[in-house]
KOLSEGU-857556 format. One record per residue (C-alpha): residue number from 1; residue in one letter; y, z negated, x negated. Coordinates in pm, 1 decimal. Layout:
N
     k   r          v          w          u
   NUM   A          Y          Z          X
...
***
This chain:
383
     k   r          v          w          u
     1   M     1999.4    -8115.0     1928.2
     2   L     1637.4    -8127.7     1815.9
     3   G     1476.3    -8075.9     1475.8
     4   Q     1195.7    -7843.4     1373.3
     5   S      918.9    -8020.5     1564.5
     6   S     1098.6    -7988.2     1896.5
     7   Q      794.8    -8059.7     2113.2
     8   L      739.7    -8395.3     1944.1
     9   A     1114.2    -8464.6     1951.8
    10   Q     1121.8    -8399.3     2327.2
    11   E      838.7    -8643.8     2391.6
    12   E     1013.5    -8900.6     2172.1
    13   L     1337.3    -8864.2     2369.8
    14   K     1155.0    -8896.1     2700.7
    15   A     1000.4    -9221.5     2577.9
    16   V     1327.2    -9364.0     2440.6
    17   L     1543.5    -9253.7     2733.9
    18   S     1313.6    -9407.4     2990.0
    19   S     1533.6    -9676.4     3143.1
    20   K     1703.4    -9649.2     3482.8
    21   K     2037.5    -9599.9     3307.3
    22   D     1912.3    -9290.6     3126.3
    23   Q     1840.0    -8957.8     3289.4
    24   I     1725.0    -8633.0     3130.1
    25   E     1879.0    -8338.9     3314.8
    26   L     1760.4    -8043.0     3110.0
    27   L     1486.8    -7986.8     2851.9
    28   S     1500.7    -7684.6     2622.8
    29   P     1311.5    -7591.7     2303.2
    30   D     1606.4    -7689.4     2083.5
    31   F     1818.4    -7929.5     2287.4
    32   V     1811.6    -8192.1     2559.2
    33   L     2092.8    -8263.6     2805.2
    34   A     2084.1    -8623.0     2924.3
    35   N     2294.0    -8905.1     3069.6
    36   T     2294.3    -9230.7     2872.6
    37   D     2531.0    -9516.2     2801.0
    38   Q     2379.7    -9573.9     2456.9
    39   I     2615.0    -9533.7     2159.6
    40   S     2542.8    -9206.2     1981.1
    41   S     2556.4    -9350.0     1628.3
    42   D     2308.4    -9624.2     1722.5
    43   L     2081.2    -9395.2     1919.5
    44   I     2041.7    -9133.6     1647.6
    45   N     1934.0    -9398.6     1395.4
    46   N     1637.7    -9473.7     1621.9
    47   L     1531.2    -9111.3     1668.3
    48   G     1328.9    -8922.0     1410.7
    49   G     1336.1    -8586.2     1587.8
    50   T     1702.3    -8557.2     1688.6
    51   I     1940.1    -8408.8     1431.7
    52   K     2267.4    -8413.5     1628.4
    53   I     2402.8    -8597.2     1930.5
    54   A     2708.0    -8446.2     2097.7
    55   K     2916.9    -8534.6     2401.7
    56   Y     2898.7    -8276.1     2677.2
    57   I     3236.9    -8126.7     2766.8
    58   Q     3173.0    -7848.0     3015.0
    59   S     2999.8    -7515.4     3066.7
    60   I     3177.8    -7179.3     3060.5
    61   D     3064.8    -6840.2     3186.6
    62   N     3166.0    -6639.6     2879.9
    63   L     3323.0    -6675.1     2536.6
    64   D     3651.4    -6514.4     2644.4
    65   T     3742.7    -6852.8     2794.6
    66   L     3724.9    -7013.8     2452.5
    67   D     4061.8    -6906.6     2308.8
    68   A     4270.9    -7100.8     2057.3
    69   N     4456.6    -7306.4     2319.9
    70   F     4135.6    -7395.5     2505.4
    71   W     3974.0    -7503.9     2176.2
    72   Y     4286.8    -7699.3     2077.1
    73   N     4276.3    -7895.9     2402.9
    74   I     3916.8    -7996.3     2326.1
    75   L     4003.5    -8125.8     1978.4
    76   E     4350.1    -8264.0     2052.3
    77   K     4256.7    -8630.1     2100.0
    78   N     4076.3    -8636.2     1763.3
    79   L     4347.5    -8467.1     1555.7
    80   K     4535.8    -8669.2     1295.2
    81   S     4889.8    -8586.0     1188.6
    82   D     4872.2    -8770.2      855.9
    83   N     4548.9    -8615.6      720.5
    84   K     4388.8    -8275.7      688.8
    85   N     4174.6    -8207.7      992.3
    86   H     3836.9    -8054.8      912.4
    87   F     3686.5    -7863.7     1202.0
    88   G     3397.7    -7624.6     1258.4
    89   F     3154.3    -7493.4     1513.9
    90   S     2784.7    -7416.8     1561.4
    91   L     2657.8    -7137.3     1781.8
    92   Y     2306.0    -7174.4     1920.8
    93   N     2081.7    -6909.8     2079.8
    94   D     2325.9    -6621.4     2049.9
    95   S     2397.7    -6307.9     1846.5
    96   N     2556.1    -6266.8     1505.7
    97   K     2818.4    -6045.0     1672.4
    98   N     2930.7    -6334.7     1890.3
    99   Y     2925.3    -6565.7     1588.3
   100   Q     3169.9    -6332.7     1412.1
   101   T     3385.8    -6326.4     1725.7
   102   L     3393.4    -6705.9     1732.7
   103   T     3484.4    -6718.6     1364.4
   104   K     3794.1    -6509.8     1445.2
   105   K     3875.8    -6745.4     1732.1
   106   A     3840.8    -7041.9     1493.0
   107   L     4086.0    -6877.5     1252.7
   108   G     4318.4    -6836.7     1549.1
   109   L     4287.4    -7210.6     1613.4
   110   K     4366.9    -7281.2     1249.7
   111   K     4685.8    -7077.0     1285.6
   112   L     4776.9    -7264.4     1605.5
   113   L     4721.3    -7600.0     1433.6
   114   K     4957.4    -7495.6     1155.6
   115   E     5222.0    -7406.1     1414.0
   116   K     5179.1    -7752.1     1564.1
   117   K     5226.4    -7911.3     1220.0
   118   F     4860.9    -8015.3     1172.1
   119   K     4697.4    -7962.6      835.9
   120   S     4349.8    -7818.0      887.1
   121   R     4045.3    -7671.1      718.1
   122   L     3783.1    -7454.8      887.2
   123   V     3431.7    -7542.7      767.6
   124   T     3180.8    -7258.1      782.9
   125   S     2841.4    -7172.6      636.6
   126   Q     2626.8    -6863.2      598.5
   127   E     2439.1    -6962.2      912.8
   128   S     2567.9    -6982.4     1268.4
   129   I     2460.0    -7347.3     1284.5
   130   L     2618.1    -7613.5     1063.5
   131   S     2349.3    -7845.6      927.8
   132   S     2374.0    -8221.0      964.4
   133   V     2430.5    -8233.7      587.4
   134   I     2735.2    -8005.3      612.9
   135   V     2870.1    -8194.4      914.3
   136   S     2832.8    -8527.7      737.9
   137   K     2970.1    -8424.5      398.5
   138   N     3268.5    -8242.1      550.1
   139   K     3357.2    -8521.7      793.2
   140   L     3317.1    -8310.0     1104.3
   141   I     3211.7    -8590.2     1340.9
   142   G     3431.1    -8545.9     1648.5
   143   N     3552.6    -8203.8     1531.7
   144   E     3239.6    -7988.3     1535.4
   145   L     3220.3    -7786.1     1854.4
   146   L     2867.9    -7702.5     1968.9
   147   I     2844.4    -7378.0     2165.0
   148   I     2499.3    -7342.3     2316.9
   149   K     2398.6    -7032.1     2506.1
   150   H     2164.4    -7128.1     2787.2
   151   E     2062.7    -6879.8     3053.5
   152   N     2387.9    -6712.1     3163.7
   153   K     2630.4    -6982.7     3051.4
   154   Y     2760.9    -7154.5     2738.8
   155   I     2737.8    -7532.5     2708.2
   156   L     3023.3    -7690.3     2507.7
   157   A     2992.6    -8028.5     2335.4
   158   L     3155.3    -8225.9     2051.4
   159   T     2932.8    -8377.9     1784.3
   160   E     2936.0    -8759.1     1782.8
   161   A     2653.1    -8835.7     1538.1
   162   V     2417.3    -8659.9     1297.4
   163   Q     2089.2    -8766.9     1144.2
   164   D     2134.0    -8977.9      832.0
   165   F     1948.9    -8769.7      571.4
   166   V     2054.2    -9009.7      294.1
   167   A     1891.8    -9310.5      463.5
   168   Y     1563.6    -9124.7      521.3
   169   G     1554.6    -9015.3      158.2
   170   F     1632.0    -9366.0       35.1
   171   R     1359.4    -9543.5      229.3
   172   D     1107.7    -9271.3      147.8
   173   M     1171.7    -9216.9     -223.2
   174   K     1308.6    -9553.4     -337.1
   175   R     1045.8    -9786.7     -193.4
   176   P      805.8    -9928.3     -452.0
   177   H      500.9    -9723.4     -346.2
   178   R      441.4    -9372.5     -209.9
   179   D       84.0    -9249.2     -172.7
   180   D      103.6    -8874.8     -238.5
   181   K     -276.1    -8840.5     -239.8
   182   S     -334.1    -8965.6      115.4
   183   G     -139.2    -8699.4      300.8
   184   M      201.6    -8869.5      311.8
   185   L      302.6    -8914.6      672.4
   186   P      678.3    -8835.8      671.0
   187   P      898.3    -9130.8      777.2
   188   K     1059.5    -8917.8     1052.0
   189   V      720.0    -8840.0     1204.7
   190   A      614.5    -9205.5     1175.1
   191   Q      935.3    -9306.5     1353.6
   192   M      872.7    -9055.9     1633.1
   193   M      516.6    -9183.4     1673.9
   194   V      635.4    -9543.6     1706.1
   195   N      889.5    -9434.0     1967.5
   196   L      615.2    -9261.6     2167.5
   197   A      456.1    -9604.4     2213.2
   198   G      746.8    -9727.8     2427.0
   199   N     1061.9    -9938.8     2414.2
   200   N      939.1   -10299.2     2419.2
   201   K     1013.4   -10436.1     2073.0
   202   D      862.3   -10776.5     2157.1
   203   K      511.4   -10627.6     2156.1
   204   N      254.5   -10682.5     1879.8
   205   I      213.9   -10352.4     1692.9
   206   L      -76.9   -10265.0     1463.3
   207   D     -148.4    -9985.6     1216.6
   208   P     -520.7   -10020.0     1133.6
   209   F     -505.9    -9744.0      867.3
   210   C     -176.9    -9861.2      718.9
   211   G     -193.1    -9687.3      377.4
   212   S      139.6    -9762.8      206.8
   213   G      292.3    -9891.0      530.9
   214   T      510.1    -9600.9      649.3
   215   V      441.5    -9657.9     1020.8
   216   L      502.3   -10031.4      989.1
   217   Q      820.5    -9967.0      793.9
   218   E      958.6    -9743.2     1068.5
   219   A      853.4    -9988.5     1339.0
   220   A     1048.3   -10263.6     1163.1
   221   L     1356.2   -10043.9     1125.8
   222   I     1377.5    -9970.9     1498.5
   223   G     1342.8   -10336.0     1592.9
   224   Y      978.4   -10444.3     1605.0
   225   E      933.8   -10793.2     1464.3
   226   N      563.4   -10868.3     1522.4
   227   I      401.1   -10625.5     1282.6
   228   Y       35.5   -10610.7     1183.8
   229   G     -149.5   -10379.6      950.9
   230   S     -492.0   -10338.6      799.1
   231   D     -667.3   -10106.7      559.1
   232   I    -1005.8   -10087.8      391.7
   233   S     -832.5   -10042.8       53.0
   234   P     -710.5   -10353.8     -135.6
   235   K     -461.5   -10126.2     -312.5
   236   A     -317.2   -10009.5       20.3
   237   V     -284.5   -10366.3      146.1
   238   K     -101.1   -10470.0     -170.4
   239   E      132.2   -10170.0     -157.9
   240   T      212.3   -10217.1      211.4
   241   K      305.2   -10581.4      151.0
   242   E      530.9   -10486.6     -139.8
   243   N      694.4   -10203.4       56.0
   244   L      768.8   -10432.2      351.3
   245   K      910.1   -10694.6      117.2
   246   W     1135.8   -10427.7      -35.7
   247   L     1241.5   -10320.4      313.4
   248   N     1330.1   -10676.9      403.1
   249   E     1545.6   -10705.9       91.7
   250   N     1726.1   -10372.9      130.5
   251   F     1786.2   -10359.4      507.3
   252   D     1933.5   -10614.9      742.5
   253   I     1612.0   -10688.6      930.7
   254   K     1370.0   -10974.8      973.0
   255   I     1003.0   -10879.7      957.7
   256   K      713.0   -11097.5     1072.0
   257   S      417.5   -10915.2      925.6
   258   K       52.7   -10979.0      855.7
   259   I     -141.4   -10725.2      650.4
   260   L     -520.0   -10756.8      635.9
   261   E     -790.4   -10603.8      419.9
   262   S    -1041.7   -10480.6      675.6
   263   D    -1244.2   -10175.6      765.9
   264   I    -1251.8   -10049.0     1123.0
   265   Q    -1605.4   -10182.7     1173.8
   266   N    -1477.6   -10540.8     1138.8
   267   I    -1124.1   -10511.9     1276.1
   268   N    -1215.0   -10713.6     1586.8
   269   K    -1340.7   -10998.9     1365.0
   270   N     -996.2   -11032.2     1206.8
   271   I     -775.4   -10989.0     1516.1
   272   N     -806.6   -11184.5     1840.9
   273   K     -911.9   -11032.9     2171.9
   274   N     -626.3   -10887.8     2384.4
   275   F     -376.8   -10960.6     2104.2
   276   I     -250.3   -10611.2     2016.2
   277   D      -15.8   -10427.0     2254.3
   278   L       47.4   -10110.9     2052.1
   279   I     -152.0    -9920.6     1792.6
   280   V       29.3    -9646.4     1601.1
   281   T     -162.4    -9485.2     1317.7
   282   E     -257.8    -9188.2     1109.1
   283   P     -624.6    -9252.6     1023.8
   284   F     -827.2    -9122.5      733.2
   285   M     -831.5    -8745.7      786.3
   286   G    -1081.0    -8641.9      521.4
   287   D    -1063.8    -8583.7      147.6
   288   A     -766.6    -8347.8      108.5
   289   R     -901.8    -8192.5     -213.5
   290   L    -1242.6    -8131.3      -57.7
   291   I    -1088.9    -7980.8      254.8
   292   A     -867.6    -7750.4       48.4
   293   R    -1175.8    -7602.9     -121.6
   294   Q    -1358.7    -7522.4      201.2
   295   N    -1351.6    -7170.3      341.7
   296   K    -1662.1    -7190.3      558.1
   297   I    -1650.2    -7317.2      913.5
   298   S    -1994.9    -7476.8      870.2
   299   D    -1867.1    -7693.1      582.9
   300   I    -1558.2    -7799.8      776.7
   301   N    -1773.9    -7878.7     1079.3
   302   K    -1963.8    -8134.7      870.2
   303   I    -1636.8    -8305.1      783.6
   304   K    -1532.1    -8283.4     1150.1
   305   D    -1852.7    -8453.4     1267.4
   306   E    -1806.2    -8741.1     1020.7
   307   L    -1445.4    -8793.2     1125.2
   308   Q    -1528.9    -8779.6     1495.2
   309   E    -1777.4    -9060.2     1447.1
   310   L    -1514.4    -9264.0     1258.4
   311   Y    -1262.7    -9209.7     1537.6
   312   R    -1515.9    -9292.1     1809.1
   313   L    -1593.9    -9617.4     1628.3
   314   A    -1222.8    -9692.5     1585.7
   315   F    -1146.0    -9657.8     1956.8
   316   A    -1451.7    -9864.1     2048.1
   317   K    -1327.6   -10144.0     1820.8
   318   F     -969.4   -10106.6     1948.3
   319   K    -1099.1   -10183.9     2296.6
   320   K    -1191.9   -10532.6     2178.0
   321   I     -845.3   -10626.6     2047.3
   322   L     -608.3   -10448.1     2286.8
   323   S     -421.7   -10609.3     2573.5
   324   P     -451.8   -10453.0     2921.0
   325   D     -247.1   -10128.1     2947.2
   326   A     -191.6   -10122.3     2569.6
   327   I      -79.8    -9793.3     2415.3
   328   I     -237.3    -9605.5     2123.0
   329   V      -58.8    -9329.7     1931.4
   330   F     -324.6    -9167.1     1714.1
   331   I     -332.3    -8857.3     1494.1
   332   F     -634.6    -8627.0     1497.8
   333   P     -648.5    -8363.4     1221.7
   334   I     -686.7    -7992.1     1291.4
   335   F     -836.0    -7788.3     1005.7
   336   D     -722.9    -7432.9      941.0
   337   V    -1013.0    -7220.8      815.7
   338   S     -913.3    -6859.0      757.2
   339   G     -670.2    -6872.2     1048.0
   340   Q     -908.5    -7048.6     1286.1
   341   D     -825.5    -7401.0     1404.6
   342   I    -1106.7    -7659.0     1401.2
   343   Y    -1014.8    -7957.5     1622.4
   344   T    -1145.4    -8310.1     1567.7
   345   L    -1019.4    -8447.5     1898.7
   346   D    -1276.7    -8467.6     2177.7
   347   K    -1085.6    -8608.6     2475.2
   348   K    -1406.4    -8667.2     2671.1
   349   I    -1545.1    -8904.0     2406.6
   350   I    -1227.1    -9113.8     2392.3
   351   S    -1190.6    -9117.2     2771.0
   352   Q    -1546.9    -9243.0     2812.9
   353   L    -1457.3    -9540.8     2594.3
   354   G    -1198.9    -9650.1     2852.4
   355   F     -874.0    -9476.6     2755.2
   356   E     -645.5    -9245.7     2952.5
   357   Y     -471.1    -8951.7     2783.7
   358   K      -97.9    -8978.8     2861.2
   359   L       54.7    -8651.3     2743.4
   360   E      117.0    -8359.6     2977.4
   361   Q       82.2    -8116.6     2687.3
   362   D      -69.0    -8151.9     2341.7
   363   I      160.4    -8214.0     2044.2
   364   I       78.7    -8029.2     1721.8
   365   Y      280.3    -8110.0     1409.3
   366   N      249.1    -7900.8     1096.5
   367   R      444.4    -7743.5      817.0
   368   P      405.3    -7382.4      699.2
   369   G      107.8    -7336.6      466.8
   370   Q      -62.3    -7665.9      546.5
   371   K     -443.8    -7659.6      567.4
   372   V     -444.3    -7966.1      793.0
   373   K     -230.6    -7990.5     1107.0
   374   R     -163.4    -8314.5     1290.4
   375   Q     -246.7    -8346.2     1659.5
   376   I      -46.9    -8642.9     1783.9
   377   T     -198.9    -8808.7     2088.9
   378   V     -100.1    -9094.9     2321.7
   379   W     -357.5    -9307.2     2506.8
   380   Q     -342.5    -9602.5     2742.1
   381   N     -604.5    -9874.7     2758.7
   382   K     -755.1    -9885.0     3106.6
   383   K     -820.6   -10229.8     3246.7
***
């Protein structure tokens, strides 16, 4: 089950589930059905955009099939006779009327469990979907039934893992430095961006606009060991080093990192030719306070022109340090001026520098009310 930025989450899953053992069978706006032998609890820790992973049971034609005995047979292997059994359900893509019908069926299951001498508690919420927080706090792993309406059928699955909201909050809020003034790339989005770059953790990964090190932090947490960063700001370099040191001390990982003070103009003087395999970055996207004050397209266009030149220079310099077929995951800002989107990405310019655009459709990430949206792009270095 996918989070709010489902388009980005889909692309992340396609990148992570790219081995011969994995096969995506169905893509939908809010869920993906796939075959994989990866352990759910391990897999979800490596995915920023997936909020639940459940084991597919079967599909049914209508909800009449799902009576108390049918539901009991699904849960039976996970029931415990010596403890209270918490159970619940989430209904996706269907009506409130059917949600109320399922609630009655769940109460029927509770009655059946009592007859079979099982202590139980039905966990519900005001919404038809139980959040990962509710599932986690109420110990519903293995006992939450997902009921997903898709086309003319209902897909049934049992939740095996949910996103660890506590861990994300800890590594975001408890690290020594957070740069609220620079736009604050969320750790989940940084993790998804790193995953878009591929699965080879032996590669050398670089964030040339590292800020406080969020991208590098997420790369380390999913298994990258050869981590490089640079920034024009001495303060950013210092904070990234301290954040990575904190990460090393608080998580069971080994990080080989090198953080440089360098502007983009001189990045190729500090890093050897063909050395970097992956670049994942959110670059400077303009002065946020200045952008917030603009309500004229002409003023925003001036900012756009300056940023486009910075990005053109960045990709030209990247060409000098990237290995053949290297991947770049790069954010281009989109400015909202009175409801009109002003794009900074010019695919023709980047392509002419020797890079191939790898996405079938553009990925736009934004939150309600934001003046600046993020256009997340993936490029491959052409030999």
